[in-house]
mmCIF entry with sequence, helices, sheets and N, C-alpha, C, O atoms, coordinates in Angstrom:
data_MODEL
# 
_entry.id   MODEL 
# 
_entity.id                         1 
_entity.type                       polymer 
_entity.pdbx_number_of_molecules   1 
# 
_entity_poly.entity_id                      1 
_entity_poly.type                           'polypeptide(L)' 
_entity_poly.nstd_linkage                   no 
_entity_poly.nstd_monomer                   no 
_entity_poly.pdbx_seq_one_letter_code       MQLKKLEEAGYIVLKKGFLNNYQHTSVEITKTGIDAFEEYVEAIKQYIK 
_entity_poly.pdbx_seq_one_letter_code_can   MQLKKLEEAGYIVLKKGFLNNYQHTSVEITKTGIDAFEEYVEAIKQYIK 
_entity_poly.pdbx_strand_id                 A 
# 
loop_
_entity_poly_seq.entity_id 
_entity_poly_seq.num 
_entity_poly_seq.mon_id 
_entity_poly_seq.hetero 
1 1  MET n 
1 2  GLN n 
1 3  LEU n 
1 4  LYS n 
1 5  LYS n 
1 6  LEU n 
1 7  GLU n 
1 8  GLU n 
1 9  ALA n 
1 10 GLY n 
1 11 TYR n 
1 12 ILE n 
1 13 VAL n 
1 14 LEU n 
1 15 LYS n 
1 16 LYS n 
1 17 GLY n 
1 18 PHE n 
1 19 LEU n 
1 20 ASN n 
1 21 ASN n 
1 22 TYR n 
1 23 GLN n 
1 24 HIS n 
1 25 THR n 
1 26 SER n 
1 27 VAL n 
1 28 GLU n 
1 29 ILE n 
1 30 THR n 
1 31 LYS n 
1 32 THR n 
1 33 GLY n 
1 34 ILE n 
1 35 ASP n 
1 36 ALA n 
1 37 PHE n 
1 38 GLU n 
1 39 GLU n 
1 40 TYR n 
1 41 VAL n 
1 42 GLU n 
1 43 ALA n 
1 44 ILE n 
1 45 LYS n 
1 46 GLN n 
1 47 TYR n 
1 48 ILE n 
1 49 LYS n 
# 
_struct_asym.id          A 
_struct_asym.entity_id   1 
# 
loop_
_struct_conf.conf_type_id 
_struct_conf.id 
_struct_conf.pdbx_PDB_helix_id 
_struct_conf.beg_label_comp_id 
_struct_conf.beg_label_asym_id 
_struct_conf.beg_label_seq_id 
_struct_conf.pdbx_beg_PDB_ins_code 
_struct_conf.end_label_comp_id 
_struct_conf.end_label_asym_id 
_struct_conf.end_label_seq_id 
_struct_conf.pdbx_end_PDB_ins_code 
_struct_conf.beg_auth_comp_id 
_struct_conf.beg_auth_asym_id 
_struct_conf.beg_auth_seq_id 
_struct_conf.end_auth_comp_id 
_struct_conf.end_auth_asym_id 
_struct_conf.end_auth_seq_id 
_struct_conf.pdbx_PDB_helix_class 
_struct_conf.details 
_struct_conf.pdbx_PDB_helix_length 
HELX_P HELX_P1 AA1 GLN A 2  ? GLU A 8  ? GLN A 2  GLU A 8  1 ? 7  
HELX_P HELX_P2 AA2 LYS A 31 ? ILE A 48 ? LYS A 31 ILE A 48 1 ? 18 
# 
_struct_conf_type.id          HELX_P 
_struct_conf_type.criteria    ? 
_struct_conf_type.reference   ? 
# 
_struct_sheet.id               AA1 
_struct_sheet.type             ? 
_struct_sheet.number_strands   2 
_struct_sheet.details          ? 
# 
_struct_sheet_order.sheet_id     AA1 
_struct_sheet_order.range_id_1   1 
_struct_sheet_order.range_id_2   2 
_struct_sheet_order.offset       ? 
_struct_sheet_order.sense        anti-parallel 
# 
loop_
_struct_sheet_range.sheet_id 
_struct_sheet_range.id 
_struct_sheet_range.beg_label_comp_id 
_struct_sheet_range.beg_label_asym_id 
_struct_sheet_range.beg_label_seq_id 
_struct_sheet_range.pdbx_beg_PDB_ins_code 
_struct_sheet_range.end_label_comp_id 
_struct_sheet_range.end_label_asym_id 
_struct_sheet_range.end_label_seq_id 
_struct_sheet_range.pdbx_end_PDB_ins_code 
_struct_sheet_range.beg_auth_comp_id 
_struct_sheet_range.beg_auth_asym_id 
_struct_sheet_range.beg_auth_seq_id 
_struct_sheet_range.end_auth_comp_id 
_struct_sheet_range.end_auth_asym_id 
_struct_sheet_range.end_auth_seq_id 
AA1 1 ILE A 12 ? PHE A 18 ? ILE A 12 PHE A 18 
AA1 2 GLN A 23 ? ILE A 29 ? GLN A 23 ILE A 29 
# 
loop_
_atom_site.group_PDB 
_atom_site.id 
_atom_site.type_symbol 
_atom_site.label_atom_id 
_atom_site.label_alt_id 
_atom_site.label_comp_id 
_atom_site.label_asym_id 
_atom_site.label_entity_id 
_atom_site.label_seq_id 
_atom_site.pdbx_PDB_ins_code 
_atom_site.Cartn_x 
_atom_site.Cartn_y 
_atom_site.Cartn_z 
_atom_site.occupancy 
_atom_site.B_iso_or_equiv 
_atom_site.pdbx_formal_charge 
_atom_site.auth_seq_id 
_atom_site.auth_comp_id 
_atom_site.auth_asym_id 
_atom_site.auth_atom_id 
_atom_site.pdbx_PDB_model_num 
ATOM 1   N N  . MET A 1 1  ? 90.860  67.675 62.985 1.00 0.00 ? 1  MET A N  1 
ATOM 2   C CA . MET A 1 1  ? 91.859  68.426 63.848 1.00 0.00 ? 1  MET A CA 1 
ATOM 3   C C  . MET A 1 1  ? 93.268  67.876 63.537 1.00 0.00 ? 1  MET A C  1 
ATOM 4   O O  . MET A 1 1  ? 93.430  66.658 63.461 1.00 0.00 ? 1  MET A O  1 
ATOM 5   N N  . GLN A 1 2  ? 94.208  68.665 63.370 1.00 0.00 ? 2  GLN A N  1 
ATOM 6   C CA . GLN A 1 2  ? 95.573  68.325 63.005 1.00 0.00 ? 2  GLN A CA 1 
ATOM 7   C C  . GLN A 1 2  ? 96.390  67.580 64.066 1.00 0.00 ? 2  GLN A C  1 
ATOM 8   O O  . GLN A 1 2  ? 97.240  66.732 63.794 1.00 0.00 ? 2  GLN A O  1 
ATOM 9   N N  . LEU A 1 3  ? 96.046  67.982 65.322 1.00 0.00 ? 3  LEU A N  1 
ATOM 10  C CA . LEU A 1 3  ? 96.751  67.246 66.546 1.00 0.00 ? 3  LEU A CA 1 
ATOM 11  C C  . LEU A 1 3  ? 96.350  65.776 66.608 1.00 0.00 ? 3  LEU A C  1 
ATOM 12  O O  . LEU A 1 3  ? 97.137  64.905 66.980 1.00 0.00 ? 3  LEU A O  1 
ATOM 13  N N  . LYS A 1 4  ? 95.143  65.544 66.243 1.00 0.00 ? 4  LYS A N  1 
ATOM 14  C CA . LYS A 1 4  ? 94.543  64.170 66.323 1.00 0.00 ? 4  LYS A CA 1 
ATOM 15  C C  . LYS A 1 4  ? 95.317  63.290 65.318 1.00 0.00 ? 4  LYS A C  1 
ATOM 16  O O  . LYS A 1 4  ? 95.741  62.179 65.633 1.00 0.00 ? 4  LYS A O  1 
ATOM 17  N N  . LYS A 1 5  ? 95.485  63.837 64.087 1.00 0.00 ? 5  LYS A N  1 
ATOM 18  C CA . LYS A 1 5  ? 96.195  63.223 63.010 1.00 0.00 ? 5  LYS A CA 1 
ATOM 19  C C  . LYS A 1 5  ? 97.599  62.892 63.462 1.00 0.00 ? 5  LYS A C  1 
ATOM 20  O O  . LYS A 1 5  ? 98.058  61.764 63.281 1.00 0.00 ? 5  LYS A O  1 
ATOM 21  N N  . LEU A 1 6  ? 98.319  63.898 64.071 1.00 0.00 ? 6  LEU A N  1 
ATOM 22  C CA . LEU A 1 6  ? 99.729  63.650 64.537 1.00 0.00 ? 6  LEU A CA 1 
ATOM 23  C C  . LEU A 1 6  ? 99.785  62.568 65.647 1.00 0.00 ? 6  LEU A C  1 
ATOM 24  O O  . LEU A 1 6  ? 100.724 61.781 65.766 1.00 0.00 ? 6  LEU A O  1 
ATOM 25  N N  . GLU A 1 7  ? 98.710  62.602 66.437 1.00 0.00 ? 7  GLU A N  1 
ATOM 26  C CA . GLU A 1 7  ? 98.653  61.520 67.514 1.00 0.00 ? 7  GLU A CA 1 
ATOM 27  C C  . GLU A 1 7  ? 98.403  60.268 66.886 1.00 0.00 ? 7  GLU A C  1 
ATOM 28  O O  . GLU A 1 7  ? 99.088  59.332 67.297 1.00 0.00 ? 7  GLU A O  1 
ATOM 29  N N  . GLU A 1 8  ? 97.547  60.027 65.951 1.00 0.00 ? 8  GLU A N  1 
ATOM 30  C CA . GLU A 1 8  ? 97.197  58.831 65.313 1.00 0.00 ? 8  GLU A CA 1 
ATOM 31  C C  . GLU A 1 8  ? 98.630  58.252 64.659 1.00 0.00 ? 8  GLU A C  1 
ATOM 32  O O  . GLU A 1 8  ? 98.930  57.062 64.750 1.00 0.00 ? 8  GLU A O  1 
ATOM 33  N N  . ALA A 1 9  ? 99.384  59.138 64.060 1.00 0.00 ? 9  ALA A N  1 
ATOM 34  C CA . ALA A 1 9  ? 100.656 58.728 63.478 1.00 0.00 ? 9  ALA A CA 1 
ATOM 35  C C  . ALA A 1 9  ? 101.767 58.389 64.480 1.00 0.00 ? 9  ALA A C  1 
ATOM 36  O O  . ALA A 1 9  ? 102.838 57.882 64.145 1.00 0.00 ? 9  ALA A O  1 
ATOM 37  N N  . GLY A 1 10 ? 101.406 58.730 65.813 1.00 0.00 ? 10 GLY A N  1 
ATOM 38  C CA . GLY A 1 10 ? 102.395 58.281 66.781 1.00 0.00 ? 10 GLY A CA 1 
ATOM 39  C C  . GLY A 1 10 ? 103.512 59.408 67.007 1.00 0.00 ? 10 GLY A C  1 
ATOM 40  O O  . GLY A 1 10 ? 104.539 59.191 67.651 1.00 0.00 ? 10 GLY A O  1 
ATOM 41  N N  . TYR A 1 11 ? 103.197 60.649 66.399 1.00 0.00 ? 11 TYR A N  1 
ATOM 42  C CA . TYR A 1 11 ? 104.255 61.671 66.562 1.00 0.00 ? 11 TYR A CA 1 
ATOM 43  C C  . TYR A 1 11 ? 104.131 62.410 67.787 1.00 0.00 ? 11 TYR A C  1 
ATOM 44  O O  . TYR A 1 11 ? 105.118 63.000 68.227 1.00 0.00 ? 11 TYR A O  1 
ATOM 45  N N  . ILE A 1 12 ? 103.049 62.442 68.376 1.00 0.00 ? 12 ILE A N  1 
ATOM 46  C CA . ILE A 1 12 ? 102.817 63.178 69.605 1.00 0.00 ? 12 ILE A CA 1 
ATOM 47  C C  . ILE A 1 12 ? 101.863 62.395 70.580 1.00 0.00 ? 12 ILE A C  1 
ATOM 48  O O  . ILE A 1 12 ? 101.214 61.419 70.204 1.00 0.00 ? 12 ILE A O  1 
ATOM 49  N N  . VAL A 1 13 ? 101.827 62.892 71.857 1.00 0.00 ? 13 VAL A N  1 
ATOM 50  C CA . VAL A 1 13 ? 100.966 62.337 72.833 1.00 0.00 ? 13 VAL A CA 1 
ATOM 51  C C  . VAL A 1 13 ? 100.098 63.556 73.372 1.00 0.00 ? 13 VAL A C  1 
ATOM 52  O O  . VAL A 1 13 ? 100.623 64.576 73.820 1.00 0.00 ? 13 VAL A O  1 
ATOM 53  N N  . LEU A 1 14 ? 98.805  63.374 73.295 1.00 0.00 ? 14 LEU A N  1 
ATOM 54  C CA . LEU A 1 14 ? 97.938  64.435 73.797 1.00 0.00 ? 14 LEU A CA 1 
ATOM 55  C C  . LEU A 1 14 ? 97.496  64.055 75.239 1.00 0.00 ? 14 LEU A C  1 
ATOM 56  O O  . LEU A 1 14 ? 97.303  62.876 75.536 1.00 0.00 ? 14 LEU A O  1 
ATOM 57  N N  . LYS A 1 15 ? 97.342  65.040 76.108 1.00 0.00 ? 15 LYS A N  1 
ATOM 58  C CA . LYS A 1 15 ? 96.852  64.788 77.512 1.00 0.00 ? 15 LYS A CA 1 
ATOM 59  C C  . LYS A 1 15 ? 95.824  65.936 77.674 1.00 0.00 ? 15 LYS A C  1 
ATOM 60  O O  . LYS A 1 15 ? 96.162  67.113 77.551 1.00 0.00 ? 15 LYS A O  1 
ATOM 61  N N  . LYS A 1 16 ? 94.653  65.580 77.931 1.00 0.00 ? 16 LYS A N  1 
ATOM 62  C CA . LYS A 1 16 ? 93.535  66.479 78.192 1.00 0.00 ? 16 LYS A CA 1 
ATOM 63  C C  . LYS A 1 16 ? 93.096  66.438 79.576 1.00 0.00 ? 16 LYS A C  1 
ATOM 64  O O  . LYS A 1 16 ? 92.963  65.355 80.145 1.00 0.00 ? 16 LYS A O  1 
ATOM 65  N N  . GLY A 1 17 ? 92.847  67.615 80.195 1.00 0.00 ? 17 GLY A N  1 
ATOM 66  C CA . GLY A 1 17 ? 92.394  67.619 81.598 1.00 0.00 ? 17 GLY A CA 1 
ATOM 67  C C  . GLY A 1 17 ? 91.873  68.969 81.896 1.00 0.00 ? 17 GLY A C  1 
ATOM 68  O O  . GLY A 1 17 ? 91.459  69.705 81.000 1.00 0.00 ? 17 GLY A O  1 
ATOM 69  N N  . PHE A 1 18 ? 91.889  69.304 83.148 1.00 0.00 ? 18 PHE A N  1 
ATOM 70  C CA . PHE A 1 18 ? 91.582  70.653 83.552 1.00 0.00 ? 18 PHE A CA 1 
ATOM 71  C C  . PHE A 1 18 ? 92.577  71.276 84.432 1.00 0.00 ? 18 PHE A C  1 
ATOM 72  O O  . PHE A 1 18 ? 93.184  70.589 85.253 1.00 0.00 ? 18 PHE A O  1 
ATOM 73  N N  . LEU A 1 19 ? 92.790  72.593 84.305 1.00 0.00 ? 19 LEU A N  1 
ATOM 74  C CA . LEU A 1 19 ? 93.707  73.386 85.089 1.00 0.00 ? 19 LEU A CA 1 
ATOM 75  C C  . LEU A 1 19 ? 93.048  74.655 85.534 1.00 0.00 ? 19 LEU A C  1 
ATOM 76  O O  . LEU A 1 19 ? 92.714  75.514 84.718 1.00 0.00 ? 19 LEU A O  1 
ATOM 77  N N  . ASN A 1 20 ? 92.850  74.783 86.882 1.00 0.00 ? 20 ASN A N  1 
ATOM 78  C CA . ASN A 1 20 ? 92.112  75.835 87.500 1.00 0.00 ? 20 ASN A CA 1 
ATOM 79  C C  . ASN A 1 20 ? 90.665  76.046 86.836 1.00 0.00 ? 20 ASN A C  1 
ATOM 80  O O  . ASN A 1 20 ? 90.216  77.148 86.522 1.00 0.00 ? 20 ASN A O  1 
ATOM 81  N N  . ASN A 1 21 ? 90.056  74.914 86.686 1.00 0.00 ? 21 ASN A N  1 
ATOM 82  C CA . ASN A 1 21 ? 88.649  74.835 86.234 1.00 0.00 ? 21 ASN A CA 1 
ATOM 83  C C  . ASN A 1 21 ? 88.576  75.227 84.823 1.00 0.00 ? 21 ASN A C  1 
ATOM 84  O O  . ASN A 1 21 ? 87.509  75.655 84.382 1.00 0.00 ? 21 ASN A O  1 
ATOM 85  N N  . TYR A 1 22 ? 89.540  75.126 84.124 1.00 0.00 ? 22 TYR A N  1 
ATOM 86  C CA . TYR A 1 22 ? 89.595  75.394 82.537 1.00 0.00 ? 22 TYR A CA 1 
ATOM 87  C C  . TYR A 1 22 ? 90.168  74.235 81.925 1.00 0.00 ? 22 TYR A C  1 
ATOM 88  O O  . TYR A 1 22 ? 91.109  73.605 82.408 1.00 0.00 ? 22 TYR A O  1 
ATOM 89  N N  . GLN A 1 23 ? 89.508  73.928 80.713 1.00 0.00 ? 23 GLN A N  1 
ATOM 90  C CA . GLN A 1 23 ? 90.106  72.782 79.891 1.00 0.00 ? 23 GLN A CA 1 
ATOM 91  C C  . GLN A 1 23 ? 91.581  73.142 79.539 1.00 0.00 ? 23 GLN A C  1 
ATOM 92  O O  . GLN A 1 23 ? 91.934  74.248 79.129 1.00 0.00 ? 23 GLN A O  1 
ATOM 93  N N  . HIS A 1 24 ? 92.379  72.101 79.743 1.00 0.00 ? 24 HIS A N  1 
ATOM 94  C CA . HIS A 1 24 ? 93.844  72.177 79.330 1.00 0.00 ? 24 HIS A CA 1 
ATOM 95  C C  . HIS A 1 24 ? 94.248  71.017 78.491 1.00 0.00 ? 24 HIS A C  1 
ATOM 96  O O  . HIS A 1 24 ? 93.833  69.897 78.786 1.00 0.00 ? 24 HIS A O  1 
ATOM 97  N N  . THR A 1 25 ? 95.023  71.202 77.473 1.00 0.00 ? 25 THR A N  1 
ATOM 98  C CA . THR A 1 25 ? 95.549  70.296 76.620 1.00 0.00 ? 25 THR A CA 1 
ATOM 99  C C  . THR A 1 25 ? 97.033  70.338 76.603 1.00 0.00 ? 25 THR A C  1 
ATOM 100 O O  . THR A 1 25 ? 97.514  71.414 76.248 1.00 0.00 ? 25 THR A O  1 
ATOM 101 N N  . SER A 1 26 ? 97.801  69.450 76.893 1.00 0.00 ? 26 SER A N  1 
ATOM 102 C CA . SER A 1 26 ? 99.264  69.413 76.817 1.00 0.00 ? 26 SER A CA 1 
ATOM 103 C C  . SER A 1 26 ? 99.687  68.433 75.674 1.00 0.00 ? 26 SER A C  1 
ATOM 104 O O  . SER A 1 26 ? 98.995  67.443 75.437 1.00 0.00 ? 26 SER A O  1 
ATOM 105 N N  . VAL A 1 27 ? 100.738 68.686 75.018 1.00 0.00 ? 27 VAL A N  1 
ATOM 106 C CA . VAL A 1 27 ? 101.234 68.034 73.821 1.00 0.00 ? 27 VAL A CA 1 
ATOM 107 C C  . VAL A 1 27 ? 102.587 67.725 74.082 1.00 0.00 ? 27 VAL A C  1 
ATOM 108 O O  . VAL A 1 27 ? 103.368 68.590 74.478 1.00 0.00 ? 27 VAL A O  1 
ATOM 109 N N  . GLU A 1 28 ? 102.964 66.393 73.860 1.00 0.00 ? 28 GLU A N  1 
ATOM 110 C CA . GLU A 1 28 ? 104.419 65.965 74.049 1.00 0.00 ? 28 GLU A CA 1 
ATOM 111 C C  . GLU A 1 28 ? 104.874 65.288 72.806 1.00 0.00 ? 28 GLU A C  1 
ATOM 112 O O  . GLU A 1 28 ? 104.170 64.383 72.358 1.00 0.00 ? 28 GLU A O  1 
ATOM 113 N N  . ILE A 1 29 ? 105.995 65.631 72.188 1.00 0.00 ? 29 ILE A N  1 
ATOM 114 C CA . ILE A 1 29 ? 106.437 64.985 71.038 1.00 0.00 ? 29 ILE A CA 1 
ATOM 115 C C  . ILE A 1 29 ? 107.234 63.657 71.463 1.00 0.00 ? 29 ILE A C  1 
ATOM 116 O O  . ILE A 1 29 ? 108.025 63.589 72.404 1.00 0.00 ? 29 ILE A O  1 
ATOM 117 N N  . THR A 1 30 ? 106.900 62.680 70.651 1.00 0.00 ? 30 THR A N  1 
ATOM 118 C CA . THR A 1 30 ? 107.474 61.281 70.818 1.00 0.00 ? 30 THR A CA 1 
ATOM 119 C C  . THR A 1 30 ? 108.815 61.195 70.127 1.00 0.00 ? 30 THR A C  1 
ATOM 120 O O  . THR A 1 30 ? 109.222 62.069 69.362 1.00 0.00 ? 30 THR A O  1 
ATOM 121 N N  . LYS A 1 31 ? 109.471 60.115 70.430 1.00 0.00 ? 31 LYS A N  1 
ATOM 122 C CA . LYS A 1 31 ? 110.823 59.873 69.759 1.00 0.00 ? 31 LYS A CA 1 
ATOM 123 C C  . LYS A 1 31 ? 110.444 59.681 68.226 1.00 0.00 ? 31 LYS A C  1 
ATOM 124 O O  . LYS A 1 31 ? 111.205 60.136 67.372 1.00 0.00 ? 31 LYS A O  1 
ATOM 125 N N  . THR A 1 32 ? 109.388 59.075 67.900 1.00 0.00 ? 32 THR A N  1 
ATOM 126 C CA . THR A 1 32 ? 109.090 58.903 66.455 1.00 0.00 ? 32 THR A CA 1 
ATOM 127 C C  . THR A 1 32 ? 108.724 60.252 65.863 1.00 0.00 ? 32 THR A C  1 
ATOM 128 O O  . THR A 1 32 ? 109.044 60.458 64.692 1.00 0.00 ? 32 THR A O  1 
ATOM 129 N N  . GLY A 1 33 ? 108.125 61.136 66.506 1.00 0.00 ? 33 GLY A N  1 
ATOM 130 C CA . GLY A 1 33 ? 107.892 62.528 66.154 1.00 0.00 ? 33 GLY A CA 1 
ATOM 131 C C  . GLY A 1 33 ? 109.116 63.378 65.899 1.00 0.00 ? 33 GLY A C  1 
ATOM 132 O O  . GLY A 1 33 ? 109.143 64.171 64.957 1.00 0.00 ? 33 GLY A O  1 
ATOM 133 N N  . ILE A 1 34 ? 110.124 63.218 66.728 1.00 0.00 ? 34 ILE A N  1 
ATOM 134 C CA . ILE A 1 34 ? 111.377 63.884 66.636 1.00 0.00 ? 34 ILE A CA 1 
ATOM 135 C C  . ILE A 1 34 ? 112.141 63.258 65.406 1.00 0.00 ? 34 ILE A C  1 
ATOM 136 O O  . ILE A 1 34 ? 112.722 64.006 64.620 1.00 0.00 ? 34 ILE A O  1 
ATOM 137 N N  . ASP A 1 35 ? 112.145 62.034 65.252 1.00 0.00 ? 35 ASP A N  1 
ATOM 138 C CA . ASP A 1 35 ? 112.764 61.385 64.101 1.00 0.00 ? 35 ASP A CA 1 
ATOM 139 C C  . ASP A 1 35 ? 112.201 61.811 62.743 1.00 0.00 ? 35 ASP A C  1 
ATOM 140 O O  . ASP A 1 35 ? 112.924 61.995 61.764 1.00 0.00 ? 35 ASP A O  1 
ATOM 141 N N  . ALA A 1 36 ? 110.926 61.952 62.736 1.00 0.00 ? 36 ALA A N  1 
ATOM 142 C CA . ALA A 1 36 ? 110.108 62.350 61.480 1.00 0.00 ? 36 ALA A CA 1 
ATOM 143 C C  . ALA A 1 36 ? 110.471 63.870 61.207 1.00 0.00 ? 36 ALA A C  1 
ATOM 144 O O  . ALA A 1 36 ? 110.739 64.283 60.079 1.00 0.00 ? 36 ALA A O  1 
ATOM 145 N N  . PHE A 1 37 ? 110.457 64.563 62.197 1.00 0.00 ? 37 PHE A N  1 
ATOM 146 C CA . PHE A 1 37 ? 110.668 66.000 62.031 1.00 0.00 ? 37 PHE A CA 1 
ATOM 147 C C  . PHE A 1 37 ? 112.116 66.272 61.465 1.00 0.00 ? 37 PHE A C  1 
ATOM 148 O O  . PHE A 1 37 ? 112.305 67.097 60.572 1.00 0.00 ? 37 PHE A O  1 
ATOM 149 N N  . GLU A 1 38 ? 113.149 65.512 62.050 1.00 0.00 ? 38 GLU A N  1 
ATOM 150 C CA . GLU A 1 38 ? 114.536 65.563 61.618 1.00 0.00 ? 38 GLU A CA 1 
ATOM 151 C C  . GLU A 1 38 ? 114.658 65.159 60.195 1.00 0.00 ? 38 GLU A C  1 
ATOM 152 O O  . GLU A 1 38 ? 115.311 65.842 59.406 1.00 0.00 ? 38 GLU A O  1 
ATOM 153 N N  . GLU A 1 39 ? 114.021 64.020 59.829 1.00 0.00 ? 39 GLU A N  1 
ATOM 154 C CA . GLU A 1 39 ? 114.007 63.699 58.390 1.00 0.00 ? 39 GLU A CA 1 
ATOM 155 C C  . GLU A 1 39 ? 113.349 64.717 57.540 1.00 0.00 ? 39 GLU A C  1 
ATOM 156 O O  . GLU A 1 39 ? 113.806 64.886 56.410 1.00 0.00 ? 39 GLU A O  1 
ATOM 157 N N  . TYR A 1 40 ? 112.304 65.439 57.948 1.00 0.00 ? 40 TYR A N  1 
ATOM 158 C CA . TYR A 1 40 ? 111.651 66.535 57.159 1.00 0.00 ? 40 TYR A CA 1 
ATOM 159 C C  . TYR A 1 40 ? 112.660 67.662 56.896 1.00 0.00 ? 40 TYR A C  1 
ATOM 160 O O  . TYR A 1 40 ? 112.805 68.161 55.780 1.00 0.00 ? 40 TYR A O  1 
ATOM 161 N N  . VAL A 1 41 ? 113.354 68.038 57.992 1.00 0.00 ? 41 VAL A N  1 
ATOM 162 C CA . VAL A 1 41 ? 114.318 69.120 57.972 1.00 0.00 ? 41 VAL A CA 1 
ATOM 163 C C  . VAL A 1 41 ? 115.346 68.831 56.934 1.00 0.00 ? 41 VAL A C  1 
ATOM 164 O O  . VAL A 1 41 ? 115.602 69.635 56.038 1.00 0.00 ? 41 VAL A O  1 
ATOM 165 N N  . GLU A 1 42 ? 115.935 67.671 57.063 1.00 0.00 ? 42 GLU A N  1 
ATOM 166 C CA . GLU A 1 42 ? 116.931 67.127 56.072 1.00 0.00 ? 42 GLU A CA 1 
ATOM 167 C C  . GLU A 1 42 ? 116.349 67.211 54.726 1.00 0.00 ? 42 GLU A C  1 
ATOM 168 O O  . GLU A 1 42 ? 117.035 67.804 53.893 1.00 0.00 ? 42 GLU A O  1 
ATOM 169 N N  . ALA A 1 43 ? 115.179 66.719 54.336 1.00 0.00 ? 43 ALA A N  1 
ATOM 170 C CA . ALA A 1 43 ? 114.641 66.872 53.065 1.00 0.00 ? 43 ALA A CA 1 
ATOM 171 C C  . ALA A 1 43 ? 114.458 68.173 52.534 1.00 0.00 ? 43 ALA A C  1 
ATOM 172 O O  . ALA A 1 43 ? 114.597 68.396 51.331 1.00 0.00 ? 43 ALA A O  1 
ATOM 173 N N  . ILE A 1 44 ? 114.134 69.104 53.416 1.00 0.00 ? 44 ILE A N  1 
ATOM 174 C CA . ILE A 1 44 ? 113.924 70.540 53.043 1.00 0.00 ? 44 ILE A CA 1 
ATOM 175 C C  . ILE A 1 44 ? 115.298 71.124 52.774 1.00 0.00 ? 44 ILE A C  1 
ATOM 176 O O  . ILE A 1 44 ? 115.418 71.894 51.821 1.00 0.00 ? 44 ILE A O  1 
ATOM 177 N N  . LYS A 1 45 ? 116.412 70.804 53.580 1.00 0.00 ? 45 LYS A N  1 
ATOM 178 C CA . LYS A 1 45 ? 117.700 71.226 53.277 1.00 0.00 ? 45 LYS A CA 1 
ATOM 179 C C  . LYS A 1 45 ? 118.238 70.816 51.865 1.00 0.00 ? 45 LYS A C  1 
ATOM 180 O O  . LYS A 1 45 ? 118.871 71.583 51.141 1.00 0.00 ? 45 LYS A O  1 
ATOM 181 N N  . GLN A 1 46 ? 117.907 69.478 51.542 1.00 0.00 ? 46 GLN A N  1 
ATOM 182 C CA . GLN A 1 46 ? 118.353 69.016 50.261 1.00 0.00 ? 46 GLN A CA 1 
ATOM 183 C C  . GLN A 1 46 ? 117.529 69.766 49.091 1.00 0.00 ? 46 GLN A C  1 
ATOM 184 O O  . GLN A 1 46 ? 118.111 70.092 48.057 1.00 0.00 ? 46 GLN A O  1 
ATOM 185 N N  . TYR A 1 47 ? 116.357 69.991 49.258 1.00 0.00 ? 47 TYR A N  1 
ATOM 186 C CA . TYR A 1 47 ? 115.543 70.673 48.326 1.00 0.00 ? 47 TYR A CA 1 
ATOM 187 C C  . TYR A 1 47 ? 116.024 72.101 48.048 1.00 0.00 ? 47 TYR A C  1 
ATOM 188 O O  . TYR A 1 47 ? 115.964 72.623 46.935 1.00 0.00 ? 47 TYR A O  1 
ATOM 189 N N  . ILE A 1 48 ? 116.506 72.691 49.150 1.00 0.00 ? 48 ILE A N  1 
ATOM 190 C CA . ILE A 1 48 ? 117.036 74.179 48.972 1.00 0.00 ? 48 ILE A CA 1 
ATOM 191 C C  . ILE A 1 48 ? 118.306 74.114 48.257 1.00 0.00 ? 48 ILE A C  1 
ATOM 192 O O  . ILE A 1 48 ? 118.568 75.013 47.459 1.00 0.00 ? 48 ILE A O  1 
ATOM 193 N N  . LYS A 1 49 ? 119.087 73.200 48.440 1.00 0.00 ? 49 LYS A N  1 
ATOM 194 C CA . LYS A 1 49 ? 120.380 73.173 47.733 1.00 0.00 ? 49 LYS A CA 1 
ATOM 195 C C  . LYS A 1 49 ? 120.155 73.069 46.319 1.00 0.00 ? 49 LYS A C  1 
ATOM 196 O O  . LYS A 1 49 ? 121.110 73.031 45.543 1.00 0.00 ? 49 LYS A O  1 
# 
């Protein structure tokens, strides 16, 4: 599962539970995840130039 890999890398936090008797998973991006994403965007911008 890709979300598990992102969680293991410290990029996101997964919270699993129930909402109205249905399984519910929420995902929150961490500061590390934001920084990594911004670096990725900059690398893509440099590649496009």
